[in-house]
N, C-alpha and C positions, 0 to 999 in steps of 0.2 A: 388238586381242588379237596378239600375236606368236604366227609360227610357230615349231613345234618342231624342232630343229637336226635331227633325224632325219628330216625331210619332206624337206629342203630338201642335205640330203647324206648319201653321195653324193649328186653331179650327176645330175640326170635324164638317162636314156640320149635316143637320138634325137634331142637338142638340142644346140645352143651355145649358151653361156654365155660372160660375160665376167666377167675379174678386172682391179682397177687398182691401185694403191697400191705400199709398198717391198716389200711380202710377195707380192706378185703369182707369183714363179718359186716359189716355196715352195707357195703355195697351188696352182699346178699338178702341181707334184712330188707333192701328197699327195694331190691328187683322183686321180691315175692309180695311187698305189699303194693308195688306198683301194680302187678301182673294182676291183683285181685282188683282193682280198681277197675282193670279195664275188662272185668268178668273173662280173666284167665283165671282168675285162684280161687273159683268156689269150691271152695274144699280145702281140704289139711294140705300143708306143704311136707317133704320129707327132709330131717338134717341127719347126716349119718358121719359118725363123729367114731373113731375107734377108742374102744375103751381104757387102753392104757396109758391117753394122754391125759395131764394132770385138772387143766383148768376146764372148763366146761361153760356152756350157757347159761346164763341166768332170767329167767321169764320178765324181771324189771326191766332190765337191759333193751328189750324187746318190743314194751310197752310205747315207745312213741314211734313203731312202725308196723306194728299189728298187735292183735288179741292172742298172747302165747299158747294160748287152747286151740291155736287152729294149726302147730306145727307137734309135728309128730317127729322123736329122737330116737335113733338108732346107734346101739354103742357097739358092733361088732368087734373080736376080737386083734384081725390085722387087716390090711389095705388087701386082699385077696377077698376074704369075707365081705369088705365093705361094699369091694367092685361088684361083687354078685349081688347084695342086696340094691344098690344101684340100678344095675342093668334090670332087675327083674320089677323096680317100680317103676322105673322112666316105661319098659315093654308095658307094661298093664294098663297107667293111664290113669289110673284113679284117682292119683296124687297128681296134680297137673304141673308142681314145681319141687323139683329134687336138689340137694343140694350134700354134696359129697369133699371132706376135707382129705387132700392127698397128702402121702406123707414120703412117698418116692416116688420118682419120676413113671407117667406111663409109658410103656411100648406103644408101638402103633396100632397094635391087635387089639390094646384093651380098649385105646381112644376109640377107634373104631367100630368096637362093639357097642358102647356108650353110645356113640351117634347114630345105629340101628335101632337099638332099644326107643333112643327117644324120637326116632322118625316111625316108628312102629305105634307108640304110643301117643305120640303126641303130645307129650311133655317138655317140661323144660327142664334142664340140667345145666348145674352149675359147680365147675370144680375149684373149690378153695387151693392154691399150689403155691407151694416157696416158689419164690423167684428163681427163674433159670429151669425150672421141672415142667414146662410148658409141654404139650402134646401136639401134634404136625394135625392132629384130626378134630380138632378143637373148631369151632365156627367163628366166633370172636377171644381175643385175650384182651383183660382190661387191667390196667396197676390204678388203686386204689389208694388215695393219703389223705389223710387231714391238711386244712391248709390254713396258715394264720391269716387272719382277717382286720385288715387296719383298723377297719371300719367296724368291726364288730362289736354287740352289745353282750359283755360278760355275762349276763344277767341272763340270756338265750343258750343256757345249755341243750336244749333242744334243736340247735337250728347250725349246727357244727357246717364251715362252708370246706368243701371238698374238693380234689383235684381231680378228674379221671379220665384219664388215658385209653383210648384204642392201639394196644401194639400190635394185633394180627385180625383181621378180617379178612373170614373168604367170599365173601360177597362183597367187598368196596373196599373203598378207602379208608384212612386212619383219621382219628380223630381227636382231641384235648378239648376238654370243658372244666370250667369251674362252676358246681353245682350245690347245691342248698336244699336239704328234706322239710317239707311243709306237714309236721305231721297235724295239725289240723285239717288240709286239703288235701294228706294222704298224697303228694304228689311232689318230684322233684323239678325244683327252679334252675335254669341256668342262668349263673350271675355272669357279668362281664367282668374283666379283670379291672382293677383300679385305673392301671394306666389306660385303659380303653375307655372310661367312663365319661363323659361330655364334661368338660372343666375341669378333668384331670389335667397334672403337669404332664407333658407331652400326647395330650389328646388333643384332637381338636372342641374346640368349644360348643355349648348347644346353641340352639336357636337364641337370638336374643328377646328380650322379652317387650 
């Protein structure tokens, strides 16, 4: 049985989750924006990114999701320092959403420490991981990627179709969804695949008019 989308998103609070794939940064931005819309993000979020990484976040890229002024950026020198900052922020709980970019696989001890910190502070953590570097301690692990939309309007660059799939879920079953971000409503819409829409080839037709 596939889990309902609204049972797993917004991400469960007081837990640390993971996401990988080419859409991971968009997933993180949408996660923060959606939590804010549900009253869980009243305040700043923290994005932790090691200082040696050459590319960076741009405020303009975050505007379709939330006000970049809501986001604090930490640039520790390596992953040891990054994990220390993340653990302290999660345990403190003043910042409701903490993103950490992972550059090497977490061991079980590191993953558990982050989970305990999130539980203590009531904050939500999200690790952006390279594929194959997931931690056994993660509450959920998602794969996120942009999706070609044969019915999309090229003029709507703020409405990219995405494919989100849960690869690991400690609290339930797995699932996969095509989703689209609505920047005006500040929410995620689940979109039926083309083949499953009424009237599409291979799908049942809609009710006769």
